[in-house]
Jmol script that loads the backbone (N, CA, C; Angstrom):
load data "model"
ATOM      1  N   MET A   1      20.460 -26.419  80.289  1.00  0.00           N
ATOM      2  CA  MET A   1      20.317 -25.965  81.660  1.00  0.00           C
ATOM      3  C   MET A   1      19.370 -26.924  82.364  1.00  0.00           C
ATOM      4  N   ASP A   2      19.699 -27.282  83.560  1.00  0.00           N
ATOM      5  CA  ASP A   2      18.906 -28.233  84.334  1.00  0.00           C
ATOM      6  C   ASP A   2      17.675 -27.566  84.928  1.00  0.00           C
ATOM      7  N   SER A   3      16.638 -28.368  85.122  1.00  0.00           N
ATOM      8  CA  SER A   3      15.468 -27.937  85.874  1.00  0.00           C
ATOM      9  C   SER A   3      15.432 -28.752  87.151  1.00  0.00           C
ATOM     10  N   ALA A   4      15.256 -28.083  88.269  1.00  0.00           N
ATOM     11  CA  ALA A   4      15.270 -28.775  89.554  1.00  0.00           C
ATOM     12  C   ALA A   4      13.939 -29.456  89.853  1.00  0.00           C
ATOM     13  N   ASN A   5      12.945 -29.308  88.987  1.00  0.00           N
ATOM     14  CA  ASN A   5      11.644 -29.917  89.214  1.00  0.00           C
ATOM     15  C   ASN A   5      11.069 -30.418  87.889  1.00  0.00           C
ATOM     16  N   PRO A   6      11.691 -31.434  87.262  1.00  0.00           N
ATOM     17  CA  PRO A   6      11.287 -31.851  85.928  1.00  0.00           C
ATOM     18  C   PRO A   6       9.958 -32.595  85.857  1.00  0.00           C
ATOM     19  N   SER A   7       9.430 -33.123  86.956  1.00  0.00           N
ATOM     20  CA  SER A   7       8.215 -33.925  86.913  1.00  0.00           C
ATOM     21  C   SER A   7       6.947 -33.087  86.773  1.00  0.00           C
ATOM     22  N   ARG A   8       6.980 -31.823  87.116  1.00  0.00           N
ATOM     23  CA  ARG A   8       5.817 -30.951  87.042  1.00  0.00           C
ATOM     24  C   ARG A   8       5.720 -30.362  85.631  1.00  0.00           C
ATOM     25  N   GLU A   9       4.492 -30.236  85.120  1.00  0.00           N
ATOM     26  CA  GLU A   9       4.297 -29.618  83.810  1.00  0.00           C
ATOM     27  C   GLU A   9       4.666 -28.143  83.898  1.00  0.00           C
ATOM     28  N   THR A  10       5.468 -27.678  82.966  1.00  0.00           N
ATOM     29  CA  THR A  10       5.950 -26.305  82.983  1.00  0.00           C
ATOM     30  C   THR A  10       4.948 -25.389  82.287  1.00  0.00           C
ATOM     31  N   PRO A  11       4.624 -24.240  82.898  1.00  0.00           N
ATOM     32  CA  PRO A  11       3.689 -23.299  82.275  1.00  0.00           C
ATOM     33  C   PRO A  11       4.321 -22.605  81.064  1.00  0.00           C
ATOM     34  N   ASP A  12       3.491 -21.929  80.268  1.00  0.00           N
ATOM     35  CA  ASP A  12       3.971 -21.225  79.075  1.00  0.00           C
ATOM     36  C   ASP A  12       4.829 -20.017  79.416  1.00  0.00           C
ATOM     37  N   VAL A  13       4.570 -19.400  80.578  1.00  0.00           N
ATOM     38  CA  VAL A  13       5.305 -18.214  81.018  1.00  0.00           C
ATOM     39  C   VAL A  13       5.770 -18.452  82.443  1.00  0.00           C
ATOM     40  N   LEU A  14       7.013 -18.061  82.727  1.00  0.00           N
ATOM     41  CA  LEU A  14       7.542 -18.160  84.086  1.00  0.00           C
ATOM     42  C   LEU A  14       7.808 -16.765  84.627  1.00  0.00           C
ATOM     43  N   VAL A  15       7.670 -16.612  85.931  1.00  0.00           N
ATOM     44  CA  VAL A  15       7.870 -15.338  86.612  1.00  0.00           C
ATOM     45  C   VAL A  15       9.170 -15.437  87.395  1.00  0.00           C
ATOM     46  N   LEU A  16      10.122 -14.544  87.083  1.00  0.00           N
ATOM     47  CA  LEU A  16      11.431 -14.568  87.735  1.00  0.00           C
ATOM     48  C   LEU A  16      11.616 -13.335  88.596  1.00  0.00           C
ATOM     49  N   PRO A  17      12.087 -13.501  89.834  1.00  0.00           N
ATOM     50  CA  PRO A  17      12.400 -12.335  90.663  1.00  0.00           C
ATOM     51  C   PRO A  17      13.611 -11.614  90.090  1.00  0.00           C
ATOM     52  N   THR A  18      13.590 -10.296  90.173  1.00  0.00           N
ATOM     53  CA  THR A  18      14.700  -9.488  89.675  1.00  0.00           C
ATOM     54  C   THR A  18      15.346  -8.731  90.830  1.00  0.00           C
ATOM     55  N   MET A  19      16.548  -8.256  90.584  1.00  0.00           N
ATOM     56  CA  MET A  19      17.288  -7.526  91.611  1.00  0.00           C
ATOM     57  C   MET A  19      16.779  -6.094  91.766  1.00  0.00           C
ATOM     58  N   THR A  20      16.200  -5.536  90.702  1.00  0.00           N
ATOM     59  CA  THR A  20      15.690  -4.164  90.737  1.00  0.00           C
ATOM     60  C   THR A  20      14.335  -4.123  90.037  1.00  0.00           C
ATOM     61  N   ASP A  21      13.599  -3.035  90.267  1.00  0.00           N
ATOM     62  CA  ASP A  21      12.310  -2.868  89.598  1.00  0.00           C
ATOM     63  C   ASP A  21      12.493  -2.822  88.090  1.00  0.00           C
ATOM     64  N   VAL A  22      11.530  -3.390  87.383  1.00  0.00           N
ATOM     65  CA  VAL A  22      11.510  -3.362  85.927  1.00  0.00           C
ATOM     66  C   VAL A  22      10.576  -2.230  85.518  1.00  0.00           C
ATOM     67  N   PRO A  23      11.056  -1.282  84.689  1.00  0.00           N
ATOM     68  CA  PRO A  23      10.174  -0.191  84.261  1.00  0.00           C
ATOM     69  C   PRO A  23       8.940  -0.733  83.538  1.00  0.00           C
ATOM     70  N   ARG A  24       7.791  -0.101  83.775  1.00  0.00           N
ATOM     71  CA  ARG A  24       6.533  -0.532  83.146  1.00  0.00           C
ATOM     72  C   ARG A  24       5.841   0.669  82.506  1.00  0.00           C
ATOM     73  N   ASP A  25       5.067   0.395  81.442  1.00  0.00           N
ATOM     74  CA  ASP A  25       4.315   1.468  80.804  1.00  0.00           C
ATOM     75  C   ASP A  25       3.027   1.737  81.578  1.00  0.00           C
ATOM     76  N   GLU A  26       2.188   2.659  81.060  1.00  0.00           N
ATOM     77  CA  GLU A  26       0.978   3.045  81.789  1.00  0.00           C
ATOM     78  C   GLU A  26      -0.025   1.903  81.948  1.00  0.00           C
ATOM     79  N   ASP A  27       0.076   0.867  81.111  1.00  0.00           N
ATOM     80  CA  ASP A  27      -0.802  -0.303  81.234  1.00  0.00           C
ATOM     81  C   ASP A  27      -0.233  -1.369  82.162  1.00  0.00           C
ATOM     82  N   GLY A  28       0.975  -1.153  82.671  1.00  0.00           N
ATOM     83  CA  GLY A  28       1.597  -2.112  83.572  1.00  0.00           C
ATOM     84  C   GLY A  28       2.480  -3.137  82.889  1.00  0.00           C
ATOM     85  N   ALA A  29       2.560  -3.076  81.557  1.00  0.00           N
ATOM     86  CA  ALA A  29       3.413  -4.020  80.827  1.00  0.00           C
ATOM     87  C   ALA A  29       4.873  -3.611  80.986  1.00  0.00           C
ATOM     88  N   PRO A  30       5.775  -4.580  81.167  1.00  0.00           N
ATOM     89  CA  PRO A  30       7.183  -4.236  81.334  1.00  0.00           C
ATOM     90  C   PRO A  30       7.771  -3.629  80.067  1.00  0.00           C
ATOM     91  N   VAL A  31       8.602  -2.622  80.261  1.00  0.00           N
ATOM     92  CA  VAL A  31       9.328  -2.000  79.164  1.00  0.00           C
ATOM     93  C   VAL A  31      10.758  -2.499  79.279  1.00  0.00           C
ATOM     94  N   LEU A  32      11.117  -3.424  78.421  1.00  0.00           N
ATOM     95  CA  LEU A  32      12.430  -4.056  78.522  1.00  0.00           C
ATOM     96  C   LEU A  32      13.376  -3.482  77.482  1.00  0.00           C
ATOM     97  N   GLU A  33      14.165  -2.548  77.902  1.00  0.00           N
ATOM     98  CA  GLU A  33      15.202  -1.977  77.056  1.00  0.00           C
ATOM     99  C   GLU A  33      16.521  -2.306  77.719  1.00  0.00           C
ATOM    100  N   GLY A  34      17.291  -3.181  77.104  1.00  0.00           N
ATOM    101  CA  GLY A  34      18.555  -3.579  77.703  1.00  0.00           C
ATOM    102  C   GLY A  34      18.407  -4.874  78.467  1.00  0.00           C
ATOM    103  N   THR A  35      19.060  -4.935  79.618  1.00  0.00           N
ATOM    104  CA  THR A  35      19.074  -6.180  80.378  1.00  0.00           C
ATOM    105  C   THR A  35      18.353  -6.021  81.711  1.00  0.00           C
ATOM    106  N   VAL A  36      17.984  -7.150  82.273  1.00  0.00           N
ATOM    107  CA  VAL A  36      17.360  -7.214  83.590  1.00  0.00           C
ATOM    108  C   VAL A  36      18.201  -8.161  84.425  1.00  0.00           C
ATOM    109  N   GLU A  37      18.513  -7.789  85.649  1.00  0.00           N
ATOM    110  CA  GLU A  37      19.286  -8.659  86.535  1.00  0.00           C
ATOM    111  C   GLU A  37      18.338  -9.563  87.304  1.00  0.00           C
ATOM    112  N   VAL A  38      18.316 -10.841  86.912  1.00  0.00           N
ATOM    113  CA  VAL A  38      17.476 -11.796  87.631  1.00  0.00           C
ATOM    114  C   VAL A  38      18.195 -12.248  88.891  1.00  0.00           C
ATOM    115  N   MET A  39      17.422 -12.728  89.845  1.00  0.00           N
ATOM    116  CA  MET A  39      17.985 -13.176  91.112  1.00  0.00           C
ATOM    117  C   MET A  39      18.499 -14.606  90.982  1.00  0.00           C
ATOM    118  N   LEU A  40      19.744 -14.795  91.353  1.00  0.00           N
ATOM    119  CA  LEU A  40      20.348 -16.120  91.410  1.00  0.00           C
ATOM    120  C   LEU A  40      20.684 -16.418  92.862  1.00  0.00           C
ATOM    121  N   VAL A  41      20.563 -17.677  93.246  1.00  0.00           N
ATOM    122  CA  VAL A  41      20.955 -18.086  94.591  1.00  0.00           C
ATOM    123  C   VAL A  41      21.915 -19.257  94.485  1.00  0.00           C
ATOM    124  N   ARG A  42      22.750 -19.376  95.485  1.00  0.00           N
ATOM    125  CA  ARG A  42      23.676 -20.508  95.541  1.00  0.00           C
ATOM    126  C   ARG A  42      23.019 -21.623  96.340  1.00  0.00           C
ATOM    127  N   VAL A  43      23.041 -22.814  95.774  1.00  0.00           N
ATOM    128  CA  VAL A  43      22.514 -23.982  96.471  1.00  0.00           C
ATOM    129  C   VAL A  43      23.551 -25.084  96.407  1.00  0.00           C
ATOM    130  N   GLU A  44      23.499 -25.970  97.384  1.00  0.00           N
ATOM    131  CA  GLU A  44      24.432 -27.088  97.408  1.00  0.00           C
ATOM    132  C   GLU A  44      24.005 -28.104  96.361  1.00  0.00           C
ATOM    133  N   GLY A  45      24.950 -28.484  95.509  1.00  0.00           N
ATOM    134  CA  GLY A  45      24.678 -29.474  94.481  1.00  0.00           C
ATOM    135  C   GLY A  45      24.707 -30.877  95.042  1.00  0.00           C
ATOM    136  N   GLU A  46      24.276 -31.827  94.229  1.00  0.00           N
ATOM    137  CA  GLU A  46      24.228 -33.222  94.655  1.00  0.00           C
ATOM    138  C   GLU A  46      25.604 -33.764  95.021  1.00  0.00           C
ATOM    139  N   SER A  47      26.637 -33.271  94.360  1.00  0.00           N
ATOM    140  CA  SER A  47      27.989 -33.760  94.633  1.00  0.00           C
ATOM    141  C   SER A  47      28.688 -32.961  95.733  1.00  0.00           C
ATOM    142  N   GLY A  48      27.959 -32.042  96.369  1.00  0.00           N
ATOM    143  CA  GLY A  48      28.528 -31.282  97.474  1.00  0.00           C
ATOM    144  C   GLY A  48      29.000 -29.897  97.092  1.00  0.00           C
ATOM    145  N   GLY A  49      29.242 -29.633  95.816  1.00  0.00           N
ATOM    146  CA  GLY A  49      29.662 -28.304  95.389  1.00  0.00           C
ATOM    147  C   GLY A  49      28.474 -27.360  95.281  1.00  0.00           C
ATOM    148  N   GLU A  50      28.769 -26.079  95.199  1.00  0.00           N
ATOM    149  CA  GLU A  50      27.704 -25.090  95.058  1.00  0.00           C
ATOM    150  C   GLU A  50      27.367 -24.861  93.591  1.00  0.00           C
ATOM    151  N   ARG A  51      26.084 -24.569  93.345  1.00  0.00           N
ATOM    152  CA  ARG A  51      25.607 -24.213  92.013  1.00  0.00           C
ATOM    153  C   ARG A  51      24.807 -22.930  92.123  1.00  0.00           C
ATOM    154  N   ARG A  52      24.875 -22.113  91.088  1.00  0.00           N
ATOM    155  CA  ARG A  52      24.047 -20.911  91.027  1.00  0.00           C
ATOM    156  C   ARG A  52      22.792 -21.244  90.238  1.00  0.00           C
ATOM    157  N   VAL A  53      21.638 -21.035  90.854  1.00  0.00           N
ATOM    158  CA  VAL A  53      20.378 -21.348  90.193  1.00  0.00           C
ATOM    159  C   VAL A  53      19.510 -20.094  90.083  1.00  0.00           C
ATOM    160  N   ALA A  54      18.751 -20.035  89.007  1.00  0.00           N
ATOM    161  CA  ALA A  54      17.768 -18.973  88.821  1.00  0.00           C
ATOM    162  C   ALA A  54      16.461 -19.435  89.443  1.00  0.00           C
ATOM    163  N   LEU A  55      15.844 -18.559  90.204  1.00  0.00           N
ATOM    164  CA  LEU A  55      14.537 -18.859  90.775  1.00  0.00           C
ATOM    165  C   LEU A  55      13.469 -18.520  89.741  1.00  0.00           C
ATOM    166  N   ALA A  56      12.476 -19.376  89.606  1.00  0.00           N
ATOM    167  CA  ALA A  56      11.368 -19.137  88.685  1.00  0.00           C
ATOM    168  C   ALA A  56      10.081 -19.620  89.343  1.00  0.00           C
ATOM    169  N   PHE A  57       9.001 -18.922  89.059  1.00  0.00           N
ATOM    170  CA  PHE A  57       7.709 -19.266  89.640  1.00  0.00           C
ATOM    171  C   PHE A  57       6.685 -19.432  88.531  1.00  0.00           C
ATOM    172  N   SER A  58       5.746 -20.346  88.745  1.00  0.00           N
ATOM    173  CA  SER A  58       4.729 -20.618  87.733  1.00  0.00           C
ATOM    174  C   SER A  58       3.646 -19.541  87.696  1.00  0.00           C
ATOM    175  N   THR A  59       3.508 -18.772  88.777  1.00  0.00           N
ATOM    176  CA  THR A  59       2.533 -17.673  88.826  1.00  0.00           C
ATOM    177  C   THR A  59       3.089 -16.541  89.685  1.00  0.00           C
ATOM    178  N   VAL A  60       2.525 -15.351  89.495  1.00  0.00           N
ATOM    179  CA  VAL A  60       2.899 -14.212  90.337  1.00  0.00           C
ATOM    180  C   VAL A  60       2.500 -14.491  91.783  1.00  0.00           C
ATOM    181  N   VAL A  61       1.363 -15.136  91.984  1.00  0.00           N
ATOM    182  CA  VAL A  61       0.896 -15.462  93.338  1.00  0.00           C
ATOM    183  C   VAL A  61       1.942 -16.299  94.070  1.00  0.00           C
ATOM    184  N   ARG A  62       2.506 -17.290  93.415  1.00  0.00           N
ATOM    185  CA  ARG A  62       3.522 -18.129  94.066  1.00  0.00           C
ATOM    186  C   ARG A  62       4.785 -17.335  94.375  1.00  0.00           C
ATOM    187  N   LEU A  63       5.177 -16.429  93.491  1.00  0.00           N
ATOM    188  CA  LEU A  63       6.337 -15.581  93.771  1.00  0.00           C
ATOM    189  C   LEU A  63       6.067 -14.733  95.009  1.00  0.00           C
ATOM    190  N   VAL A  64       4.890 -14.113  95.084  1.00  0.00           N
ATOM    191  CA  VAL A  64       4.543 -13.261  96.227  1.00  0.00           C
ATOM    192  C   VAL A  64       4.492 -14.076  97.515  1.00  0.00           C
ATOM    193  N   GLU A  65       3.931 -15.280  97.470  1.00  0.00           N
ATOM    194  CA  GLU A  65       3.885 -16.137  98.660  1.00  0.00           C
ATOM    195  C   GLU A  65       5.285 -16.465  99.164  1.00  0.00           C
ATOM    196  N   ALA A  66       6.221 -16.676  98.255  1.00  0.00           N
ATOM    197  CA  ALA A  66       7.577 -17.063  98.643  1.00  0.00           C
ATOM    198  C   ALA A  66       8.462 -15.875  98.992  1.00  0.00           C
ATOM    199  N   MET A  67       8.264 -14.732  98.307  1.00  0.00           N
ATOM    200  CA  MET A  67       9.227 -13.640  98.420  1.00  0.00           C
ATOM    201  C   MET A  67       8.641 -12.314  98.879  1.00  0.00           C
ATOM    202  N   GLY A  68       7.325 -12.215  98.938  1.00  0.00           N
ATOM    203  CA  GLY A  68       6.696 -10.984  99.397  1.00  0.00           C
ATOM    204  C   GLY A  68       6.233 -10.091  98.255  1.00  0.00           C
ATOM    205  N   GLU A  69       5.298  -9.199  98.587  1.00  0.00           N
ATOM    206  CA  GLU A  69       4.689  -8.317  97.591  1.00  0.00           C
ATOM    207  C   GLU A  69       5.648  -7.298  97.004  1.00  0.00           C
ATOM    208  N   GLU A  70       6.685  -6.946  97.725  1.00  0.00           N
ATOM    209  CA  GLU A  70       7.604  -5.912  97.262  1.00  0.00           C
ATOM    210  C   GLU A  70       8.676  -6.438  96.308  1.00  0.00           C
ATOM    211  N   GLN A  71       8.723  -7.742  96.109  1.00  0.00           N
ATOM    212  CA  GLN A  71       9.748  -8.330  95.246  1.00  0.00           C
ATOM    213  C   GLN A  71       9.480  -7.963  93.786  1.00  0.00           C
ATOM    214  N   PRO A  72      10.420  -7.263  93.128  1.00  0.00           N
ATOM    215  CA  PRO A  72      10.237  -6.996  91.702  1.00  0.00           C
ATOM    216  C   PRO A  72      10.381  -8.287  90.895  1.00  0.00           C
ATOM    217  N   TRP A  73       9.741  -8.317  89.732  1.00  0.00           N
ATOM    218  CA  TRP A  73       9.753  -9.534  88.929  1.00  0.00           C
ATOM    219  C   TRP A  73       9.579  -9.203  87.453  1.00  0.00           C
ATOM    220  N   VAL A  74       9.842 -10.210  86.627  1.00  0.00           N
ATOM    221  CA  VAL A  74       9.614 -10.118  85.190  1.00  0.00           C
ATOM    222  C   VAL A  74       9.060 -11.460  84.722  1.00  0.00           C
ATOM    223  N   ALA A  75       8.137 -11.426  83.767  1.00  0.00           N
ATOM    224  CA  ALA A  75       7.576 -12.650  83.187  1.00  0.00           C
ATOM    225  C   ALA A  75       8.289 -12.929  81.867  1.00  0.00           C
ATOM    226  N   ILE A  76       8.708 -14.169  81.691  1.00  0.00           N
ATOM    227  CA  ILE A  76       9.446 -14.568  80.491  1.00  0.00           C
ATOM    228  C   ILE A  76       8.796 -15.830  79.923  1.00  0.00           C
ATOM    229  N   PRO A  77       8.523 -15.847  78.602  1.00  0.00           N
ATOM    230  CA  PRO A  77       8.008 -17.084  78.004  1.00  0.00           C
ATOM    231  C   PRO A  77       8.981 -18.232  78.261  1.00  0.00           C
ATOM    232  N   THR A  78       8.450 -19.366  78.665  1.00  0.00           N
ATOM    233  CA  THR A  78       9.283 -20.513  79.012  1.00  0.00           C
ATOM    234  C   THR A  78      10.225 -20.889  77.882  1.00  0.00           C
ATOM    235  N   GLU A  79       9.741 -20.820  76.649  1.00  0.00           N
ATOM    236  CA  GLU A  79      10.568 -21.197  75.503  1.00  0.00           C
ATOM    237  C   GLU A  79      11.768 -20.271  75.294  1.00  0.00           C
ATOM    238  N   LYS A  80      11.726 -19.065  75.875  1.00  0.00           N
ATOM    239  CA  LYS A  80      12.826 -18.108  75.728  1.00  0.00           C
ATOM    240  C   LYS A  80      13.695 -18.010  76.974  1.00  0.00           C
ATOM    241  N   LEU A  81      13.373 -18.787  77.998  1.00  0.00           N
ATOM    242  CA  LEU A  81      14.065 -18.657  79.276  1.00  0.00           C
ATOM    243  C   LEU A  81      15.550 -18.983  79.178  1.00  0.00           C
ATOM    244  N   GLU A  82      15.899 -20.068  78.522  1.00  0.00           N
ATOM    245  CA  GLU A  82      17.309 -20.440  78.435  1.00  0.00           C
ATOM    246  C   GLU A  82      18.124 -19.353  77.735  1.00  0.00           C
ATOM    247  N   ASP A  83      17.597 -18.797  76.645  1.00  0.00           N
ATOM    248  CA  ASP A  83      18.290 -17.702  75.961  1.00  0.00           C
ATOM    249  C   ASP A  83      18.381 -16.473  76.857  1.00  0.00           C
ATOM    250  N   ALA A  84      17.303 -16.183  77.597  1.00  0.00           N
ATOM    251  CA  ALA A  84      17.291 -15.013  78.475  1.00  0.00           C
ATOM    252  C   ALA A  84      18.320 -15.136  79.589  1.00  0.00           C
ATOM    253  N   LEU A  85      18.582 -16.356  80.049  1.00  0.00           N
ATOM    254  CA  LEU A  85      19.526 -16.564  81.155  1.00  0.00           C
ATOM    255  C   LEU A  85      20.963 -16.779  80.684  1.00  0.00           C
ATOM    256  N   ARG A  86      21.160 -16.902  79.380  1.00  0.00           N
ATOM    257  CA  ARG A  86      22.512 -17.117  78.857  1.00  0.00           C
ATOM    258  C   ARG A  86      23.421 -15.970  79.312  1.00  0.00           C
ATOM    259  N   GLY A  87      24.552 -16.308  79.857  1.00  0.00           N
ATOM    260  CA  GLY A  87      25.505 -15.313  80.338  1.00  0.00           C
ATOM    261  C   GLY A  87      25.253 -14.859  81.767  1.00  0.00           C
ATOM    262  N   SER A  88      24.177 -15.330  82.387  1.00  0.00           N
ATOM    263  CA  SER A  88      23.852 -14.903  83.754  1.00  0.00           C
ATOM    264  C   SER A  88      24.662 -15.645  84.809  1.00  0.00           C
ATOM    265  N   GLY A  89      25.185 -16.811  84.432  1.00  0.00           N
ATOM    266  CA  GLY A  89      25.879 -17.646  85.405  1.00  0.00           C
ATOM    267  C   GLY A  89      24.985 -18.711  86.012  1.00  0.00           C
ATOM    268  N   ALA A  90      23.697 -18.702  85.652  1.00  0.00           N
ATOM    269  CA  ALA A  90      22.773 -19.713  86.177  1.00  0.00           C
ATOM    270  C   ALA A  90      23.114 -21.075  85.591  1.00  0.00           C
ATOM    271  N   GLN A  91      23.198 -22.067  86.464  1.00  0.00           N
ATOM    272  CA  GLN A  91      23.492 -23.432  86.041  1.00  0.00           C
ATOM    273  C   GLN A  91      22.241 -24.298  86.031  1.00  0.00           C
ATOM    274  N   ALA A  92      21.171 -23.817  86.636  1.00  0.00           N
ATOM    275  CA  ALA A  92      19.913 -24.553  86.696  1.00  0.00           C
ATOM    276  C   ALA A  92      18.801 -23.568  87.022  1.00  0.00           C
ATOM    277  N   ILE A  93      17.571 -24.055  86.904  1.00  0.00           N
ATOM    278  CA  ILE A  93      16.388 -23.269  87.231  1.00  0.00           C
ATOM    279  C   ILE A  93      15.629 -24.011  88.322  1.00  0.00           C
ATOM    280  N   LEU A  94      15.287 -23.297  89.379  1.00  0.00           N
ATOM    281  CA  LEU A  94      14.529 -23.885  90.481  1.00  0.00           C
ATOM    282  C   LEU A  94      13.101 -23.359  90.386  1.00  0.00           C
ATOM    283  N   LEU A  95      12.151 -24.242  90.061  1.00  0.00           N
ATOM    284  CA  LEU A  95      10.764 -23.854  89.837  1.00  0.00           C
ATOM    285  C   LEU A  95       9.952 -23.933  91.129  1.00  0.00           C
ATOM    286  N   ASP A  96       9.244 -22.843  91.427  1.00  0.00           N
ATOM    287  CA  ASP A  96       8.367 -22.739  92.597  1.00  0.00           C
ATOM    288  C   ASP A  96       9.046 -23.160  93.899  1.00  0.00           C
ATOM    289  N   PRO A  97      10.203 -22.560  94.217  1.00  0.00           N
ATOM    290  CA  PRO A  97      10.879 -22.939  95.462  1.00  0.00           C
ATOM    291  C   PRO A  97      10.121 -22.438  96.683  1.00  0.00           C
ATOM    292  N   GLN A  98      10.227 -23.183  97.760  1.00  0.00           N
ATOM    293  CA  GLN A  98       9.715 -22.757  99.062  1.00  0.00           C
ATOM    294  C   GLN A  98      10.925 -22.226  99.816  1.00  0.00           C
ATOM    295  N   LEU A  99      11.041 -20.927  99.933  1.00  0.00           N
ATOM    296  CA  LEU A  99      12.229 -20.318 100.513  1.00  0.00           C
ATOM    297  C   LEU A  99      12.065 -20.112 102.007  1.00  0.00           C
ATOM    298  N   ALA A 100      13.079 -20.531 102.754  1.00  0.00           N
ATOM    299  CA  ALA A 100      13.118 -20.248 104.186  1.00  0.00           C
ATOM    300  C   ALA A 100      13.625 -18.827 104.356  1.00  0.00           C
ATOM    301  N   GLU A 101      13.113 -18.124 105.345  1.00  0.00           N
ATOM    302  CA  GLU A 101      13.530 -16.747 105.564  1.00  0.00           C
ATOM    303  C   GLU A 101      15.035 -16.682 105.775  1.00  0.00           C
ATOM    304  N   GLY A 102      15.682 -15.794 105.020  1.00  0.00           N
ATOM    305  CA  GLY A 102      17.127 -15.618 105.142  1.00  0.00           C
ATOM    306  C   GLY A 102      17.933 -16.686 104.430  1.00  0.00           C
ATOM    307  N   SER A 103      17.280 -17.555 103.663  1.00  0.00           N
ATOM    308  CA  SER A 103      18.026 -18.623 102.995  1.00  0.00           C
ATOM    309  C   SER A 103      18.686 -18.114 101.736  1.00  0.00           C
ATOM    310  N   GLY A 104      19.916 -18.526 101.540  1.00  0.00           N
ATOM    311  CA  GLY A 104      20.626 -18.213 100.305  1.00  0.00           C
ATOM    312  C   GLY A 104      20.778 -16.735 100.066  1.00  0.00           C
ATOM    313  N   ALA A 105      21.990 -16.292  99.873  1.00  0.00           N
ATOM    314  CA  ALA A 105      22.232 -14.902  99.533  1.00  0.00           C
ATOM    315  C   ALA A 105      22.086 -14.744  98.031  1.00  0.00           C
ATOM    316  N   PRO A 106      21.169 -13.864  97.574  1.00  0.00           N
ATOM    317  CA  PRO A 106      21.001 -13.692  96.141  1.00  0.00           C
ATOM    318  C   PRO A 106      22.224 -13.045  95.514  1.00  0.00           C
ATOM    319  N   THR A 107      22.465 -13.380  94.270  1.00  0.00           N
ATOM    320  CA  THR A 107      23.542 -12.769  93.510  1.00  0.00           C
ATOM    321  C   THR A 107      22.970 -12.242  92.217  1.00  0.00           C
ATOM    322  N   ASN A 108      23.643 -11.296  91.613  1.00  0.00           N
ATOM    323  CA  ASN A 108      23.181 -10.739  90.348  1.00  0.00           C
ATOM    324  C   ASN A 108      23.368 -11.740  89.238  1.00  0.00           C
ATOM    325  N   GLY A 109      22.440 -11.732  88.282  1.00  0.00           N
ATOM    326  CA  GLY A 109      22.543 -12.619  87.151  1.00  0.00           C
ATOM    327  C   GLY A 109      22.308 -11.915  85.867  1.00  0.00           C
TER     328      GLY A 109
END
end "model"
wireframe off; spacefill off
backbone 0.3
color backbone group
């Protein structure tokens, strides 16, 4: 899977926006039973075709700055990200995107 920002050092854990809230226990840790629908967006590829990419952020603060406080999210160890996204339809990962308001219609992943 491609990374849209390969020159930056990747953190140990990435924060991905999800389509719905992730259940959490009383300590705030996510309770992951089953699957989580991560947010995918369509972006224009270098050759002009569209690609579905998974959005990922290096910190919760960056996710909130880009998507707002109400955006649900899940943290995934970077080393497990490719396995976690398998079957989602994501063709690449976009790290720390600066999103314009109303840009890209999210799709389920």
